[in-house]
N, C-alpha and C positions, 0 to 999 in steps of 0.2 A: 441701733441699739440693745444692749444685751438682756435678756427678760430676766428678770429675776427671781427667784428660788420662790416657790409656794410655801409663803409661813402656814404655821402650823396654829388648832387651837388658842396655843396657848399664848399666841403669838400679839403684840398691844396692839390693839384696833386701828392704831393709825398708821400701823405696819400694815397689813389685811386691807384695808381701805387704801393705799398703796398702791399696794402690790394687783388690786383686780383696776383700779383707775389703768397701770404702765398695761394691762391686755387690751383697754385702747387703741385705736386706728385715733390719729391726732389727723387735724385738718391740712397738715402735706402729704396725706396719703387717701385724700378723696380726691376724685374724679374732677377734671379742672383746675380753677386756682380759685383765691379772693375767698378759701374757707375760714372764718374763723370761730373758736369755740365759745355759746350763746350761753350754756349756763353746762353746768355739771351738779350731778348729788352723787349721796352713799348712802346708802342704810344696811344695817341687818338683812341677811336675807332671810326670807319668813314671815316679815312682816305683813304683808300681802293676806295672807289668809295662816293668820297664827297660830289654826288649829290642827291644820293639816301635820299629818303623819311626816310628811319631803319637810314643811316648815319648821316641824319641831326639829329635825335632823340638823337639817340645815344650820340652827339659833345655836344648838350645840356644838356643833362641830366648826364653829366662829364664822361660816361665809358671810363675805359681802359681796351687794349688789353696787355695781359700776355702769354711770349714767352721764353721755358725753351728748347733749344736742350744738349742731354747728349749722351755719347761715352760711350767705353771701348775700350780694349785696339783688342779685338777678331775683331774691324770692326765692329761692331753693332752699332747703331744709333739707339735715339728716339728721340719724343717732343711731348712737350705736350703743350695744349694753351685755353687760356679763353678769349675770345670776348665779354665783359661787354656792352650789349643794354640798351635800353630805358624802353622794355616788352618783355613779356614774348612772345607777337605778333609777334615781331623781331626779336626775336632769333628762331624761327620758320621760318618766312621769309628770314633768312639771312642763314639757315641750307640749304632751297633750291636754295641759289646761291654758296655755299660750291660748287659743280663739276665745276661750271663755272670760279672758282677765283682757285681752290684748284685742282693742275693736276701731283704736286711733281715733282720732277726731278729726271733728266736722268744724269748716268756721265758722265766727259769729255769724250769724242768720243765714245760713248754707244749709246744704244739704245732700246724702249721699246720693250720686248719682247713678254709680255703679260698684259693688264691693262681690270681688271674685275672687274664692282660694283657686288660689293654680297650683297644678298638679304635674303639669309636662316641665319643672325646671329642675334641670340638676345643680349643687352647689358644688368642687369640691372638697373635699372634706365633712356632709354631711348625709348622712347615712337617707333620710329623711327629713327633708326637709317640711317647714309647715309655710307657702307664700301667699303674702297678702296684696291684691292688687285693688285696690279703691280709687276711684275717683268721686272727685265731688265739685259743688259748684256754690260760691259768696261771693260777693260784694269783688273780691281779689280776680272773680273768672276761675273756670275749671282748673282741676288739682289734681293731679295722680301724686299718692303715696304708695313705694312701693317696698315691703318689706318682707325679710328672711329671718326664720328663725330657725334654729337646731341647737341641737346636743353636740361637747364636744369633752367625752369624758365627764368630770361633776359638774362641769359648767354648761349652763344655756344660753350660748350665742344669739341676739338680736341685731340687726341693723335694717335702716330705712333710709328712699331717699326721695324726696317729696320736690313738685313743684309745680307749674305750667306742666300741661297734659306732654306738650311736645318736646320735654327738658333729660327725660332722661330713659335708657331704650333698657330692655331686659342684659344685654349686652353689659351695661353700666352695672344695676344692681348687682346681677350673681359674681360680677369681677369685687365689686368693695365686699361682699360678705364672705365672697372667700379670702381676701383679705384679712380682713379679720377672723375667717377660720384659722389661718394659717397662723400667725399672731399668737391664738391660744395654742395652737398645739406646739408652736415650739416650745412656752414657759410651762406646758403642762408635761411636757417629753421628760424633762427632768428629772 
């Protein structure tokens, strides 16, 4: 697939949204087989914290956030997200705020068993990724969700793999994150 050229803030919202979705990996690019898109959403970047200067600049620059959730029959789930900020510096600031805004979900009636910020994982293309390893328990048993976030130019890039605790290795998670980063890097290098 050819990567689209980054649209400017004057481009129609539909074009900016389509560009953001084109940056996201599709089901065929996830480990294993049987992945399908469960849900997709997009919104103007900055709505989560509309009073911050980074959010205000993103709104003025026409930044669009795109999020895609995937699933498969064996109770695995995944999501990818790109958040378009006005500058690379703003994306770096937003990365530092990820732990404030992203705690992940706990299944209904469930609880957090363990939650660790992992500091010994590297991802090609990300200088200083934020990596979270979270295990929960609930009616479906124990589940592990592994999340990687980092900035690539003006984009905050997030990937997540989750499922029963024995389903995803760190190699799977890091490989998926590196593939997502490579997709974004190709598109923003134009």
